[in-house]
N, C-alpha and C positions, 0 to 999 in steps of 0.2 A: 441199636444199629443206626448207621448214618446213611440216610437215603439221599442227602443233598447232592453229591456229585452225580449220581445216576439220574436224578430228576432234572438237574441242570442240563446234563447232556441230552436228555430226551427233549427238553424244551428247545434247545438249540437246533437239533435235527428237525423237529417238527416245524420250527419257524422257517427253515430252509425249504421244506416241502410246501409250506403255504406260499412262500414267495414265488416258487415255481408254478404253483397251481393257479395263482391269481390271474396272470396274463391269459392262461388258457380259458379260464372261466369267463373273463371279460370278452375274449374273442368269440366264445361260443354263444354269448348272450347278446352281442351287439346287434343292432337293428339293421343289418345289411339287407339291401333290397336286391334288385336285378335278378336275372335268371341264375338259378343255383343258390340263391339266398346268402351268398358270401361265404359258403362253406365248401369243403372239398368233397365231391361226390362222383361216383361212377367207378369204372374199372379200366385197367390198362392191360388186360390179358394176363399173361404170366408175369408181367412187370408191375402189377398192381401195388405190391408191397415194397418196391424199390423206387427211390426217387429218380425222376428224370434228371439228366445232367443240367447244370446251370448254364445260362447263356448270357449274352450281353444285355438282352432285354429283361431277363429275370435272373440276376446274379445270386439271389437268395434261394436256398433249397425250397422246393415245393413241399407244402404241408401234407402229412399223411391223410388218407381218406377218412372223413367222418361218416360217410354213407357209402357202402359198397356191398354188392351181393357176393363178391369173391371171398371165399373162405381161406383164412391162413392155415398153415399146416397143423397148428395146435388144435386140440379138441375144443369144441364150444358147446353152447346150449343145445341140448337134445342129442348130444353125441356121447359115446362111452367115455367116462372120466370127466365129462364137462359138468357145468353147473351154472347157476345164475351169475356168479361173480367171474366166471371164465368166458362168458359169452363175448363175441366180438364187439368191440366198442367200449367195453368197461375199462380195459387197460389198467393203467397205474392206479386210478382212483377206485376202480372196482376192487383191486387187490387190497388197497388200504381199508376200504369199507369192510371187507371180509375180516381183516386183521382186527379192526376196532370191535366188530361184532363178536369175534372170538374172545377178545379180551373182556368184553362185557359179560359174556356167558361164563367165563372163569370167575368173574367177580360174583355173579349170582350163585355159582356153585359153592363159593366160600362164604355165602351168607351175607354179603355186603351190598347186593344189588349191582347195577351197572356202575363199575368203578367205585365200589364200596369203600367205606372208611377203614381205619386201621385200629379199630377198637379191641381187637384180640389178636392172638398169635396167628390164627388161621387166616384172618383178614390181611395181616402183614404179608404172609406167604402169598396170598392171592394177589396183593398189590405188586409184589416183586415179579410174579409171573406175568402180570399184565404189562408192567413197564418193560420187562425183558422182551416180551413178544412184540410190543410196539416198536421198540428200538430196532429189533431185528428187521421188522417190516419196513421201517423208514430207511435203514441202510440198504436193504434190498432194492427199494424203490429208487433211491439216489443212485445206486449202481446202474440200474436199468436206464435211468435218465441220462447218465454220463455216456453209456454205450450208444444210446440213441443219438445224442448230440454229436459224438465222434463220427457216427455213421453219416449224419447229415453233412458234417464238415467235409468228409471224404467225397460225398457226392458233389459238394460245391466246388471241389477242386478238379472235377472231371473235365472231359474234353470240352473246349469252348468253340463257338462258331468262328468261321473266318471273318476277319474284319470287314471284308468287302460286302456290301449290301446290294442286292438286286431288287429293283422295283417291279412290282406286278400290280395288276388290277388298277386301283384308283391312284397309284403312285406311292402308296405306303410300302415300306420295304420289309421283306423277310430275309434273314441271313441265309447263307448257303449251308450252314451246319458244319459238322466236323469232318464230313467226308467218309466216316466210318460206317454209316448206316447201310444195311444190306438192301434196303428198299429205296429206289431212286424216286425222289420227289421232284416233279416237273413244275414249270410255271403254271400250268393249268390247275395243278393240285393246290398251289398257294392261293390262286384265285378262288378255288372252292372253299378253302379255309376261311378266307376273308368274307366270302358271301355267307357262309354258315354263321359266322359271328353276328352279322347283322340280322339275318333272317330268323335265327332262333330267339334273339332278343325281341324282335317284332312280334313273333308268334306268341311268345310268353306274355308280352304286354297286352296283346289282344285276347289272351286266354283261349287261343285257338289250339286245342289239344290235337285235333285231327292233323293240323299242319305240323305240329311238333313231332308227331309219329313219323313224318316223312323226313325229318331233319336230324333225329337223335335216336339212339338205341332204346328199346323198351325199358331198360333199367333207368336211363336218364329221364324218360318221360314219366315214369312212376314217381320220381322225386319231384318233378315239376308239378304234376297233378296234386301231390300232397301239399306242396307250397301254395298252390292256387286255392286249394280247399281251406287252408289256414287263413288266407287272405279273405275269402268269403265269410269265414266265421267272424272276422274282425270288421266286416262290411267295408273293405277297402279293395282297391285295384292298384297293382304295381305297374305304373306307367313308365316305360323306358323309351327314350327318344334320342335321335341324333347320335346313334352309335357310329363311331369313326375310329378305324384302326390307325394308331400312331406309329407303332413299331412292332416288329415281330421277327422271330427267328426260330429255326428248327432245332429242337433239343435232341430228338432221336427218331428214327423210323425203322421199323422191323416187320418181319412177316411171321405169323403163327398159323400153320395149317393153311386154310383157304382165305385167311383174312390178313390185310395189311393194317398196320398201326402207325400213326404219326403223332408225336407230342410236340406241340408248338407253343412257345412262350409268346404272349401277346399283351402289349400295352395299348389300351384303347380309352377313348373318352365317351361319355354318355351323360344324358340328363336323366336322373333316376328319382322318381317321386312316388309317393302313395297318395291316392285321391279317394275321397269318400265315394262309395259306390252309388249312392243315391243323388248326391248333389254335384259331384265332380270337383269339390273343393279340395285343394292340396292340404293334406294333414301331416305329411312328413316329406322333408326335402325342400331345398331352396330354389329349385328350378334352374340351377347353374350347372354347367358341365363339370364333371369330375373325372379323374383318371383312375384306371384300375389296371393292375398287372396280374394276369393269371396264366396258368399253363392249361391249354385245352388239348385233349387227346381225341383224335379222330380215328374211326374204324371204317375200312372199306372191304366188304365181302368180295370175293372173286366175281368179277363181272358186274359189280354193283357200284353205287356212288358212296362218297364219303359221308359219314354221319357222326354226330357228336357222341363220344363215348365216355368222356370224363372232363371235369373241371377241377383244377387244384389251385388253391390260394398260395401266394408266395409271401 
């Protein structure tokens, strides 16, 4: 039998998957500081799993959430039909891991160990099954990735804010949005969003968890506390200073039950460093201002104040 065409096809497909995976791995392992750790965290109510419309401030689609308590419609860990590889957050690579594990188990069943050799006819059959299963999984993963990319492209082509910019607060501008949002966002609301941008950064930098509880949802505070604990384990403090809003505009605003939501694209500058907890010596960061563009979602209970509900990278 000639296995060369099949093996070559598998190698090509697997190389494509690796090329797609590498940027995600680099993004997930980069040493981003600032509040939120440079990842997408939180919830946007019923719109958690749909990307907010792009804006002039954030023309690229917002990234899906890495951390969220909101559950998708599919079963996950601890639910009927769920399992370890189906739990939220595993996604594409969880499925591939399950496929490789399954292929390895097939190899052991045919007596060759994990991806055993082809010393006998049964081993050859086992190898064929392994390759077929992996190619099927790779094609399935590539199809999933293509659909996801097309969905993000569709979001990127969504309604854009009006070109006119209205200045609020310190003079930095928020766009007026597309005008289709069912919740009216007033100048005082924009001022609250800008204030929350600075105050949450300051509270996080000071490790003031009590203050964070007054500025963000319990879900977001739980992520901040986890990040602060990791900093303590490294014996460092994430110091954020000189936070300044440069540009912002409204992506969408809506109402769910007794709560209002507003997703706002914000480009801001800050000085972001890690310092040694004992000596105060800077161990990461150059002390120079850097620019960041994120989509922040705010939640306002009826009769309450706006609080941070989610941060998404762009």
